[in-house]
N, C-alpha and C positions, 0 to 999 in steps of 0.2 A: 895200211890196206883197208879199203872200204868194203863193207858187206851189206847188201840190201836183202831184207827178208819180207816176203808177202805172206800175210796170214790168211790163207784160204784153206778150205778142206782139201786134203790130198786124195779124196775118193774120186776116182776117174769116172764113176757112174753119175756124179753130180754135174749138171750143166755149168758151163763156164759163165762168169758174169758178162753181161753185154757191155758194149762200149758206152751205152747211155747211162750205165750205173756207175756211180763214183765209188771210190774205195771207202770201206767202212773204217778201216784202221790202218794207219801207215806208221811203221816203226823203223827206226834206224839206230845203228850202234857205231860209235866212233871209238876206235882203239888206237892209242898213240903210245910212243915209247915213253917209259917212266910213269905211266899212270893210265887209268881207264875212265873214260867219260861216256856215259850212256844218256842219250836224249830221246824223248818220245813225244811225238806230235800226234794228237788225235783229232779227227774231224768226224762229227756226227751229222751227216747230211745226205739224204737220199731222195730220189724222186719217187720211188715206190719201195715197198718192202722187199728186202733181200731174202729169197727163199732158202739161202744157205745158212741163215742164222735163225735158230729156233727160239732162242731166248732173248729176242730183241726187246730193248727197253725203250718205251715210248715216252717222250717228254710230255710233262703235264700241259694241258691246254690253258692258256692264260687269256682271259677276256679283258678287253680294254675297259677302264672304268667309265660308268655312265655319268656324263657331265650335265648339270642342269642347263636348260636353254635360257640364256639371258637375253631378253629382248631389249632393243634400244628404247630410250625414252619416247613417249608419245609426242608426236609433233603435229600441232594443229595450226593452220595458217589463219590466225585471227585478223590479219591485216586485210584479208579478202572476205567480202560478205558472201554468205552461202547463196549459190544460184539455185533457188528453189521457188516454187509457187507457194505464197503465203496467204493464209486467211487471217488478216490482221485484226478482225473483229473478234474479241475474246469474250465469250458469253459468261455472265455471272451465274455460277452454279456451284453448290456445295458438293465436294467429292468425298466419298468414303475411302480412306486410305487403307485398303485391305488386300491389295495385290490382284484384284479381279477387275480387269478392264473389259467390261461388257459393252454391247451396243448401246449407244446413246448415253453412256455414263460420262465419257469425256468428249471434248471437241478437239478435232485435229488442228494443230497450228501449221505444220508443214511436214512433208515426207522427205526423207533423205534417201537418195538412190545412187550415190557415189560413195567411195571410200570402202574401208575394210568391213564395216558393219552397216547394214541398211535397216531402216525402220521408220517410225513415226514419232514426231515430237508433239506432245499434247499440252494444252494450257487452258485453265479456267481460273475463276477467282470468286471470292465472296467478301463480306465485310471484314473478315478476320485473317484470311489466308490467301496466298497466291499458290495455286496448284499447278505443278509441272509433272509430266509423266512421259514414259517411254514405252513403246511396243516395238521390240527389235527382233530381227531374224537371227536367232542364236544368242549365246551368252555374250554380254557386253557390259561395259561401264559407260558412264555418262558424265559430262561436265556441262553445267548450266552457267551462263553469264547473264546478269540482270543489271540494267541501268534504270533504277527506279524513277529517275527524273527525266529520262530520255534527253539529257542535255550533253551527251558525249561521254565517252569512257574515261577520259582523263580530266574529268571535272568533278569537284565535290567529293563527298564521302558516301555516295549512295550506289556504289558499284560493287556487286557481289559476284563471287565465283564459288559455286557449290559443286563439289565432286562426290559422286557415289561410285565406289569401285570395290571389286571383290578381289582380294589378294590371296596368294597361296597360303595354306595352313590357317586360314581364318574362317570361322564359322559364321560370322556376320559381316555384312558389307561395311566398309569404312566410309563415313560421311565427314567431309571437311568443308569449312566455310572460310573463305579468304575475302577480306574487305580491302578494296583498293582506295587508299586515302590520298586524295590530291587536293585537299583544301588549302594547303599553304602554297603549293607551287605545282602546276601541272607538269613542269619539266623534271621535277624530282618527287614523283609519287612513291608511296611505299605500300607494301602488302602488310596487312594486320591480320594475323591468324588467331588472335585471342579476343577480338571484339565481340564475337557472338558465339554462343554455346551451340554446337551442332545437335546436341540432344533435344533442343527445343523444336527441331524439325521433325514432323511426323514422316516416317519412311516405311515403305514396303517394297521388298525385292523378291520376285518369284520367277522361276523358270518352269514353264508348262509346255510340254511337247516341243521342246527346243525353241520356244518363244519366250523372250525375256520381257518381263513386266517390271517397271520401276515407277513408283508413285511417291511424290513429295508434297507435303503441305508446309509452306514456309510462312511463319507468322509475320504479320505486317510490320512488327517492330524491327525486323532485320532490314537494314538498308533504308529505314525510314520510308517504307512504301506507303503511298496514298492509294488506297483501294476504294474507288468510287467510279460511278458511271462517267465516261468521257475522258478519263485519264489515259495518257499515252506513256508506254514504257518501252525500253529496249530489251529484247530477250533473244537468247540464242542457246540451242542445245546441240552438243557434239557427241556422237557415239564413238567409242573406241574399244578395241578388243581387250580381253583380259591379258594382263602382263604380270611378270615377276617383279617389275619395278613400279613403285607408286607414281601417280601423276604429279608432274612438277609444273607449277604455274609459270607463265611467261615472265620475262623481265618486266618490272612494274611500269616502265616507260613505254612498253609496247602497246600500240592502239588495238582495240578490239572493236570490230564492226559488227553490230547486232542488227536484228530485224525488228521492225516496228510492230507493236501490239497495242491496240486500243481497247480499253475495258468498256463493255456495253452490257446493258440489261435486257436487250431484245435483239432478235435476229430475223431478218426478212429475206425471203426469196420470192420475187414477183414474176408475174407473167407479162408479156408485152401488152401495153395499154391498160394495165390494172395497177392501181396504187393502193396497197393494203396498209392499214394502221390497226395494231392490236393494243388494246388498253384493258386494264383491270381496275377493279374498284378500290383496291388497297394494296400498296406495295409492302406494307408491314402488317402482318396478320397475327392473330392469336389462334391457338389450337381450338377447334370446335367452331370457328367462325365460318360464315357463309362467304364464298368468294364468287364474284361475277366477272365475266370477261366479255368484251365486244370486239369483233373484227369488222372494221369498216372497209368495204371494197368500193373504190371509186373507179367506174368505167370511164376512161378518158377517150374512148372511141365513139363513133356515131352509129355503131352497130350493137344490137343486144348480144349479151354473152351468157349462154345457158350454163348452169352449174350442175355437175353430175352428182357430187357428194361433198359432204363436209364432215371432217373427223376432228374431235377434240380429245386430247389425252395428256397425261403426264409423261415426261421422259426422264431417263436417268434415275435418280433417287426418288422421283415423283410418280413412278409407274403405279405404285400401290397407294398413292396418296389422293390422286384426283380420279374422278369417275371418267371412264372412257365412253364417249358418245359419238355415234356415226349417224348422220342424217342423209337421206337420199331424196326426199321430196322437198327440195329447196328452190325457191323462186330464183330466176336468173337476174342478171344485172341489166337494167335498162340503159339505153344509150346516154352517155354524158351525165349519168347520175350515180349516186352511191346507195349501197344497201348495207344494213347492219346485221351481222350474224351474232346471235347471243348464246352465252353458255353460263351455267350456274352449277356450283357444287358446294358441298359442306366439307370442311376439313375435319380430319379425325380428332377426337377429343384429346387423345394422348400423343399428338404429333410432337416430335422433338423439335426444338429450335434449329434453324438452319435455312439454307436457300433452296427453293424448289422451282421447277420449270413447267410451264404450261405450253403446249404446242397445238397448233391448228393447221390442218391440211385441207385445202380446197382443190378438188379435181374438177376442171372445166371440161365441157363436152368436146372442145376442140383438141383435147389431149394435153393441154398446158396445165400447170399446177402452180398454186400459190401456197407458200409455206411461211409460217411466222411463229416465233417463240418469244416468251417473255418470262422473266424470273420474278419471284416475290420472296420475301423473307418472313419466316415464322419466328416470332419473338416470344419471350415469356409474357404471359397475360398480365402480370403485375410485377412491380418492383417495390420493395419495402425496406425502409431503414428506421432505426430507433434512436432517439436522443432524449435528453432530460432538459427540463425548463423550470427554474434556472439551472445553469451548470457553471460552477458548482453551486450547491445550495447551502446557505448559512442558516444554522439553527437559531431561531429567535422565538422562544416559547414553542407552542404547537405550530409547526410550519407546514404550509401547503407546497406540494411538489408535483409537477406533471411529467409523466412519461408519455412521449409523443410518438405515434406511428405515422411516418411520412409515406403515403401510398401513391404510386403512379400507375394508372391503368392503361393497358393497350387494347382493352376489349371494346368493340363498338357499342354504341348506345349506353349501356351502364354495366358496372361490375358490382356484384353483390357477394360479399364474403363474410367471414366471421373472424373476429380478433379476440385473443384470449391472453391474459397474463398467467403464465405457468410457473414462474419463479419470482418471488418477491421477498424482501427482507423481513425477518421476524420482528414483530412489534409495530410495523407500519400498517396503517389502515387504508384500505382502498374504498373510495366512494363509488357505490354502484356495483354492478356485477363484474365478475372476472371475464366472462365471455359475452361478447356483444356483436350485433350485426353492424357491418359497415357497407356503405355504398359510395361508388364514384361514378358520376354521370358524365358520359362523353369519353371518346377515345383520346388518348394522350393527355388526360386530365390528371391533376394532382390534388390530393386532399389530405389534411392533417386530422388525426383522431387522437384525443387525449384521454389518458387514464390519470385521475387525480388521487394523490395519496396525501395522508396526514401523518407527519412525522412527529413523534412525541418530543417534548422538550429535553428529555434525557438522552436523546440520540447522540452517540459519541461520534467524533470526527473519524472519517475513514472511507473506504470504498465498499459499495454494496451492489452485488450483482442482481440484475433484473433480466428476465427472459420473457419474450412474447411470441405467440404463434398465430399466423394468419392461415385460414383454410379457405380454399376455393376449388370447387369441383373435385373433391377428394384428394387434392394436392395441398401440401402444407409448406409454409415458409417460416423458418424460425430465425429470430433476430435476438441478439444479446447486447446488453449495455451495462456498464459499470457506473453507478451514480456516485459522485464524489461529494461527501458531506464535510463541511468545515464549521468551525466554531470560533466565535470571537471572545468567548469566555469559557471557563471550565464548566462542564455540565454538572448539574446537581444530581448525584446518584445516591439513592438510599442504600446504605451499606446493608449487607445481609445480617440477619439476626443470629446471634450465637447462643450457645447454651451457658 
């Protein structure tokens, strides 16, 4: 016999469960001859709380585990050249890698307006570095491709891929350098990830008001870059969003189509019918030197062209280096003739070596404008090295020996400095004074200055340190040299007297 029992409250005052509410507990008993078997089936599922049960037990709420978002590898189509407007003329300019991309500090290479990240690719250069930069809308990473010889991606060993990326749980950006080596066979090129040390690249990465700034200074030794006026290179910069996965280079046999960049030391924007030429007196200057510039404007029309104003200034890192001058009373340009506009300034005495830029803007009365820039390099006013003559020196009796200062001057007209021997071996005799005046007449001229010593016949064979110091305009250059003394016979040394 089967018996069904429903476990509900017997109180008639309680409302009966509705048809939409499922049973909380269902039990049944099975009685058979020769034994007793009891089975119980429980189901805990309700669409809302049962008012008949006061001590209802709620199951604990279980939250699904949070899984990290794994983004797919970054895919960049290097087989297709970017469809952008490019300013291929890359102006020579020294960039301070400090994460601050102010007006006139960098020059725009091109703008990216498609893809997940939009921004601007920047490029400049000087005698020692290729400068690449990024100004992006929001956090981003960047990969730069460089073909130093502009001879094709799958040729030679001058193709660099430099990646700057910010990875999760990393406090500093990761910089990696990949060299594509196709010297043996362009059909079987290989990536070399150990050819260059990424630490030699100057890097700055900053996020300011959700604008990403990335600056790189790549030394010319990487990829055997030839940095000089007129050289053409292939350059491409690609922005991509932050990812949990590191950037992976393409297969080495994949072609990369880059954009042409020509290195120049001047930049000109002309007006119709006007041919401007900006020249300076010296491309390589010394601190404290006077610098002169001339802008020649050739009027190629048969009508006079009145000039409204002329402004000379330094731009970028040169703002506080060059005097800013604006002239308004300037004669106009006669028909089919040229006029020279002059500028003169003196460079600061303590100006650091580097590349600086002078700019001139000519506003014409007809609303047109002529704009031209030119760069110049500030170098050390002098270079000095020290050597001995003869080297080595053999002792034969009292022996004469010269310590020579080899001085090259970059100062116009003449350089007047003071040289001094500050460290010399004990027992050696110096002819004349330790401190002397030296002069080098003419820029880029070289002159040798000698300090003559007398070495006693008892001088033993060995190495003897010598140090000299050159002083020019409150700056000092210290040079050191180790004189090597040899003997063909044993020296005669008087033994010390004993008690």
